[in-house]
MDAnalysis code that builds the backbone (N, CA, C; Angstrom):
import MDAnalysis as mda
import numpy as np

u = mda.Universe.empty(357, n_residues=119, atom_resindex=np.repeat(np.arange(119), 3), trajectory=True)
u.add_TopologyAttr("name", ["N", "CA", "C"] * 119)
u.add_TopologyAttr("resid", np.arange(1, 120))
u.add_TopologyAttr("resname", ["MET", "SER", "CYS", "GLU", "ILE", "VAL", "ARG", "LYS", "GLN", "LEU", "PRO", "GLY", "TYR", "ALA", "PHE", "SER", "PRO", "ALA", "GLN", "ILE", "GLU", "PRO", "ILE", "CYS", "GLU", "MET", "ILE", "LEU", "SER", "THR", "LYS", "ILE", "PRO", "GLN", "SER", "PRO", "LYS", "ASP", "PHE", "ARG", "THR", "GLN", "VAL", "LEU", "CYS", "ASP", "ALA", "ASP", "LEU", "ASP", "TYR", "LEU", "GLY", "THR", "GLU", "ASP", "TYR", "GLU", "GLY", "LEU", "ALA", "ASN", "GLN", "LEU", "HIS", "ASN", "GLU", "LEU", "LEU", "ALA", "SER", "ASN", "LEU", "GLU", "LEU", "GLY", "LEU", "ASN", "GLN", "TRP", "LEU", "GLU", "LEU", "GLN", "ILE", "ASN", "PHE", "PRO", "GLU", "ASN", "HIS", "ASN", "PHE", "PHE", "THR", "HIS", "CYS", "ALA", "LEU", "GLU", "HIS", "ARG", "GLU", "PRO", "LEU", "LYS", "LYS", "LEU", "HIS", "LEU", "ARG", "ARG", "LEU", "LYS", "ASN", "ASN", "ARG", "ASN", "GLY"])
u.atoms.positions = np.array([
    [-16.063, -17.651, -58.913],
    [-15.161, -17.953, -57.825],
    [-15.876, -18.795, -56.760],
    [-17.150, -18.525, -56.529],
    [-17.898, -19.298, -55.542],
    [-17.942, -20.772, -55.922],
    [-18.111, -21.052, -57.202],
    [-18.122, -22.452, -57.646],
    [-16.759, -23.107, -57.444],
    [-15.699, -22.361, -57.656],
    [-14.363, -22.914, -57.401],
    [-14.224, -23.308, -55.934],
    [-14.692, -22.449, -55.058],
    [-14.620, -22.729, -53.618],
    [-15.453, -23.957, -53.277],
    [-16.671, -24.013, -53.814],
    [-17.553, -25.154, -53.562],
    [-16.906, -26.445, -54.048],
    [-16.374, -26.415, -55.265],
    [-15.755, -27.624, -55.829],
    [-14.515, -28.065, -55.040],
    [-13.856, -27.107, -54.427],
    [-12.659, -27.430, -53.650],
    [-13.010, -27.902, -52.238],
    [-13.976, -27.266, -51.606],
    [-14.260, -27.522, -50.196],
    [-15.247, -28.667, -49.945],
    [-16.289, -28.778, -50.754],
    [-17.340, -29.738, -50.444],
    [-16.921, -31.209, -50.508],
    [-15.971, -31.587, -51.353],
    [-15.537, -32.996, -51.284],
    [-15.014, -33.379, -49.889],
    [-14.466, -32.441, -49.180],
    [-13.992, -32.690, -47.818],
    [-15.121, -32.959, -46.833],
    [-16.355, -32.680, -47.247],
    [-17.531, -32.949, -46.426],
    [-18.360, -34.083, -47.030],
    [-17.705, -34.921, -47.819],
    [-18.304, -36.115, -48.427],
    [-19.353, -35.793, -49.486],
    [-19.247, -34.634, -50.118],
    [-20.123, -34.326, -51.250],
    [-19.501, -34.908, -52.519],
    [-20.319, -35.530, -53.331],
    [-19.849, -36.089, -54.596],
    [-19.955, -35.026, -55.691],
    [-19.244, -35.217, -56.806],
    [-19.403, -34.288, -57.928],
    [-20.857, -34.175, -58.388],
    [-21.601, -35.252, -58.330],
    [-23.015, -35.219, -58.732],
    [-23.848, -34.362, -57.782],
    [-23.413, -34.196, -56.548],
    [-24.106, -33.323, -55.597],
    [-23.613, -31.880, -55.709],
    [-22.362, -31.717, -56.077],
    [-21.761, -30.384, -56.128],
    [-22.225, -29.600, -57.353],
    [-22.357, -30.233, -58.491],
    [-22.713, -29.510, -59.715],
    [-24.060, -28.802, -59.631],
    [-25.108, -29.412, -59.063],
    [-26.362, -28.654, -58.912],
    [-26.207, -27.422, -58.008],
    [-25.323, -27.512, -57.036],
    [-25.059, -26.354, -56.173],
    [-24.416, -25.244, -57.002],
    [-23.468, -25.603, -57.852],
    [-22.836, -24.610, -58.724],
    [-23.852, -24.012, -59.702],
    [-24.735, -24.836, -60.233],
    [-25.786, -24.321, -61.116],
    [-26.639, -23.290, -60.392],
    [-26.957, -23.566, -59.125],
    [-27.758, -22.617, -58.357],
    [-26.993, -21.312, -58.152],
    [-25.729, -21.423, -57.815],
    [-24.907, -20.223, -57.618],
    [-24.848, -19.406, -58.899],
    [-24.553, -20.060, -60.009],
    [-24.403, -19.358, -61.285],
    [-25.717, -18.766, -61.786],
    [-26.829, -19.336, -61.389],
    [-28.119, -18.811, -61.850],
    [-28.389, -17.413, -61.310],
    [-27.738, -17.031, -60.216],
    [-27.981, -15.713, -59.628],
    [-27.109, -14.619, -60.233],
    [-26.166, -14.995, -61.092],
    [-25.319, -13.991, -61.748],
    [-26.199, -13.111, -62.636],
    [-25.957, -11.820, -62.582],
    [-26.740, -10.852, -63.347],
    [-26.222, -10.829, -64.776],
    [-27.028, -10.941, -65.798],
    [-28.472, -11.157, -65.704],
    [-28.769, -12.583, -65.271],
    [-29.752, -12.712, -64.401],
    [-30.103, -14.016, -63.856],
    [-30.617, -14.945, -64.952],
    [-30.292, -16.228, -64.795],
    [-30.701, -17.204, -65.805],
    [-31.122, -18.517, -65.157],
    [-32.232, -18.512, -64.438],
    [-32.666, -19.758, -63.808],
    [-33.141, -20.769, -64.847],
    [-32.834, -22.039, -64.590],
    [-33.170, -23.087, -65.546],
    [-34.318, -23.964, -65.067],
    [-34.642, -23.875, -63.782],
    [-35.715, -24.697, -63.241],
    [-36.317, -23.971, -62.034],
    [-37.324, -24.590, -61.446],
    [-38.024, -23.937, -60.343],
    [-37.089, -23.664, -59.172],
    [-36.200, -24.596, -58.869],
    [-35.261, -24.431, -57.753],
    [-34.414, -23.169, -57.939],
    [-33.893, -22.970, -59.145],
    [-33.054, -21.797, -59.384],
    [-33.899, -20.525, -59.518],
    [-35.153, -20.656, -59.950],
    [-36.046, -19.495, -59.971],
    [-36.285, -18.989, -58.551],
    [-36.520, -19.910, -57.632],
    [-36.731, -19.532, -56.228],
    [-35.495, -18.838, -55.686],
    [-34.327, -19.368, -55.984],
    [-33.093, -18.773, -55.492],
    [-32.873, -17.373, -56.070],
    [-33.134, -17.210, -57.357],
    [-32.987, -15.890, -57.982],
    [-33.947, -14.886, -57.359],
    [-35.182, -15.303, -57.136],
    [-36.152, -14.397, -56.512],
    [-35.727, -14.038, -55.091],
    [-35.210, -15.012, -54.361],
    [-34.756, -14.736, -52.999],
    [-33.553, -13.794, -53.006],
    [-32.674, -13.955, -53.977],
    [-31.464, -13.140, -54.073],
    [-31.796, -11.655, -54.221],
    [-32.835, -11.349, -54.990],
    [-33.184, -9.945, -55.229],
    [-34.555, -9.591, -54.642],
    [-34.938, -10.317, -53.629],
    [-36.214, -10.103, -52.956],
    [-36.376, -8.665, -52.469],
    [-35.286, -8.056, -52.018],
    [-35.346, -6.710, -51.445],
    [-35.962, -5.686, -52.394],
    [-35.906, -5.940, -53.698],
    [-36.456, -4.981, -54.660],
    [-37.944, -4.739, -54.444],
    [-38.625, -5.702, -53.835],
    [-40.054, -5.572, -53.618],
    [-40.460, -5.575, -52.159],
    [-39.581, -5.030, -51.300],
    [-39.898, -4.999, -49.872],
    [-39.878, -3.575, -49.337],
    [-40.407, -3.436, -48.134],
    [-40.384, -2.135, -47.461],
    [-38.954, -1.718, -47.104],
    [-38.044, -2.684, -47.067],
    [-36.643, -2.407, -46.720],
    [-35.822, -1.926, -47.907],
    [-36.435, -1.783, -49.060],
    [-35.703, -1.466, -50.287],
    [-34.790, -0.253, -50.132],
    [-35.328, 0.850, -49.673],
    [-34.543, 2.089, -49.631],
    [-33.317, 1.946, -48.728],
    [-33.492, 1.360, -47.570],
    [-32.373, 1.181, -46.651],
    [-31.304, 0.257, -47.222],
    [-31.737, -0.835, -47.843],
    [-30.781, -1.763, -48.433],
    [-30.090, -1.157, -49.648],
    [-30.819, -0.392, -50.437],
    [-30.210, 0.288, -51.579],
    [-29.165, 1.295, -51.097],
    [-29.458, 2.002, -50.017],
    [-28.487, 2.946, -49.462],
    [-27.243, 2.226, -48.958],
    [-27.425, 1.049, -48.349],
    [-26.266, 0.265, -47.908],
    [-25.406, -0.149, -49.101],
    [-26.058, -0.557, -50.180],
    [-25.316, -0.928, -51.387],
    [-24.548, 0.272, -51.931],
    [-25.188, 1.427, -51.955],
    [-24.522, 2.643, -52.427],
    [-23.286, 2.932, -51.574],
    [-23.426, 2.803, -50.263],
    [-22.294, 3.044, -49.362],
    [-21.175, 2.040, -49.589],
    [-21.534, 0.780, -49.864],
    [-20.517, -0.233, -50.169],
    [-19.755, 0.139, -51.433],
    [-20.481, 0.590, -52.437],
    [-19.827, 0.981, -53.686],
    [-18.899, 2.173, -53.472],
    [-19.343, 3.131, -52.673],
    [-18.500, 4.288, -52.375],
    [-17.259, 3.867, -51.596],
    [-17.421, 2.937, -50.652],
    [-16.289, 2.459, -49.857],
    [-15.300, 1.679, -50.718],
    [-15.775, 1.144, -51.837],
    [-14.905, 0.416, -52.765],
    [-14.217, 1.357, -53.743],
    [-14.319, 2.664, -53.450],
    [-13.704, 3.702, -54.271],
    [-14.295, 3.771, -55.675],
    [-15.521, 3.362, -55.815],
    [-16.192, 3.481, -57.095],
    [-16.764, 4.890, -57.195],
    [-16.301, 5.626, -58.174],
    [-16.789, 6.984, -58.381],
    [-18.204, 6.911, -58.940],
    [-19.180, 7.251, -58.137],
    [-20.572, 7.142, -58.537],
    [-21.327, 8.339, -57.989],
    [-21.594, 9.309, -58.865],
    [-22.331, 10.484, -58.452],
    [-23.788, 10.147, -58.184],
    [-24.490, 11.060, -57.553],
    [-25.892, 10.805, -57.205],
    [-26.760, 10.569, -58.429],
    [-26.519, 11.319, -59.511],
    [-27.311, 11.104, -60.726],
    [-27.032, 9.737, -61.339],
    [-25.770, 9.321, -61.342],
    [-25.423, 7.993, -61.858],
    [-26.064, 6.905, -60.999],
    [-26.019, 7.098, -59.684],
    [-26.630, 6.132, -58.772],
    [-28.139, 6.041, -59.012],
    [-28.782, 7.161, -59.176],
    [-30.223, 7.178, -59.419],
    [-30.553, 6.456, -60.721],
    [-29.791, 6.690, -61.776],
    [-30.033, 6.000, -63.044],
    [-29.836, 4.492, -62.895],
    [-28.818, 4.093, -62.151],
    [-28.594, 2.673, -61.895],
    [-29.768, 2.077, -61.129],
    [-30.257, 2.825, -60.140],
    [-31.381, 2.361, -59.337],
    [-32.674, 2.281, -60.148],
    [-32.779, 3.036, -61.204],
    [-33.949, 2.969, -62.085],
    [-33.770, 1.844, -63.109],
    [-32.616, 1.790, -63.733],
    [-32.389, 0.806, -64.798],
    [-32.428, -0.627, -64.298],
    [-31.889, -0.863, -63.117],
    [-31.830, -2.237, -62.633],
    [-33.229, -2.843, -62.436],
    [-34.115, -2.225, -61.668],
    [-35.444, -2.833, -61.517],
    [-36.270, -2.809, -62.801],
    [-36.022, -1.849, -63.680],
    [-36.734, -1.841, -64.962],
    [-36.401, -3.077, -65.789],
    [-35.193, -3.578, -65.650],
    [-34.738, -4.719, -66.436],
    [-34.775, -6.039, -65.661],
    [-35.247, -5.993, -64.438],
    [-35.312, -7.183, -63.596],
    [-36.690, -7.827, -63.705],
    [-36.690, -9.159, -63.659],
    [-37.945, -9.901, -63.637],
    [-37.920, -10.910, -62.505],
    [-38.996, -10.943, -61.736],
    [-39.182, -12.044, -60.803],
    [-39.655, -13.240, -61.611],
    [-39.455, -14.441, -61.081],
    [-39.746, -15.659, -61.830],
    [-40.903, -16.474, -61.268],
    [-41.031, -16.514, -59.955],
    [-42.040, -17.373, -59.354],
    [-43.364, -16.629, -59.174],
    [-44.427, -17.392, -59.141],
    [-45.752, -16.805, -58.932],
    [-45.788, -16.018, -57.621],
    [-45.189, -16.585, -56.590],
    [-45.192, -15.932, -55.275],
    [-44.528, -14.554, -55.332],
    [-43.358, -14.476, -55.934],
    [-42.650, -13.191, -56.019],
    [-43.406, -12.214, -56.913],
    [-43.963, -12.718, -57.998],
    [-44.733, -11.844, -58.890],
    [-45.944, -11.272, -58.167],
    [-46.557, -12.064, -57.342],
    [-47.751, -11.608, -56.617],
    [-47.414, -10.715, -55.435],
    [-46.351, -11.086, -54.693],
    [-46.069, -10.406, -53.419],
    [-44.950, -9.379, -53.478],
    [-44.101, -9.406, -54.476],
    [-42.974, -8.467, -54.536],
    [-43.045, -7.496, -55.716],
    [-43.572, -7.942, -56.819],
    [-43.617, -7.097, -58.020],
    [-44.371, -5.785, -57.804],
    [-45.539, -5.789, -57.134],
    [-46.259, -4.513, -56.971],
    [-45.449, -3.458, -56.224],
    [-44.776, -3.842, -55.152],
    [-43.988, -2.865, -54.400],
    [-42.735, -2.463, -55.173],
    [-42.172, -3.390, -55.931],
    [-41.026, -3.048, -56.782],
    [-41.432, -1.954, -57.773],
    [-42.607, -2.093, -58.365],
    [-43.089, -1.086, -59.312],
    [-43.314, 0.258, -58.627],
    [-43.794, 0.231, -57.394],
    [-43.980, 1.471, -56.642],
    [-42.634, 2.144, -56.379],
    [-41.646, 1.374, -55.961],
    [-40.301, 1.935, -55.744],
    [-39.766, 2.552, -57.035],
    [-39.986, 1.872, -58.143],
    [-39.515, 2.361, -59.438],
    [-40.183, 3.687, -59.797],
    [-41.480, 3.794, -59.572],
    [-42.180, 5.065, -59.841],
    [-41.618, 6.191, -58.986],
    [-41.343, 5.904, -57.719],
    [-40.771, 6.918, -56.832],
    [-39.393, 7.361, -57.319],
    [-38.579, 6.407, -57.740],
    [-37.253, 6.753, -58.250],
    [-37.359, 7.633, -59.495],
    [-38.268, 7.293, -60.380],
    [-38.444, 8.084, -61.602],
    [-38.961, 9.481, -61.270],
    [-39.824, 9.585, -60.277],
    [-40.301, 10.901, -59.837],
    [-39.156, 11.729, -59.273],
    [-38.248, 11.090, -58.536],
    [-37.076, 11.796, -58.006],
    [-36.174, 12.305, -59.126],
    [-36.057, 11.496, -60.171],
    [-35.233, 11.894, -61.301],
    [-35.842, 13.087, -62.028],
    [-37.141, 13.083, -62.144],
    [-37.831, 14.142, -62.886],
    [-38.096, 15.373, -62.040],
    [-37.760, 15.307, -60.767],
    [-37.853, 16.472, -59.924],
    [-39.198, 16.706, -59.383],
])
């Protein structure tokens, strides 16, 4: 839907189709599972899920949980915990910077989540 909006709105700001398509590629690269095709989209994907490797992880994860609950999504605490474990287990950062600066803390968060699951 974001690409539809971009394709509809950006011509009104003098963007050509040749300028709009790379923007759509960047948007689509962040769809889960992420599929970056070049360094530009790798950077965007890493930025999109940067929170996984930050000190703000727990607070942001709680906000996401609250959003899901507000959307009437039935999600028990055990289901939420499994989702919180499975997602980072299957996520990969792409850039050297994110691998160096975000991956270690992401792994620490994952260990903590698994410890919570195991009691």
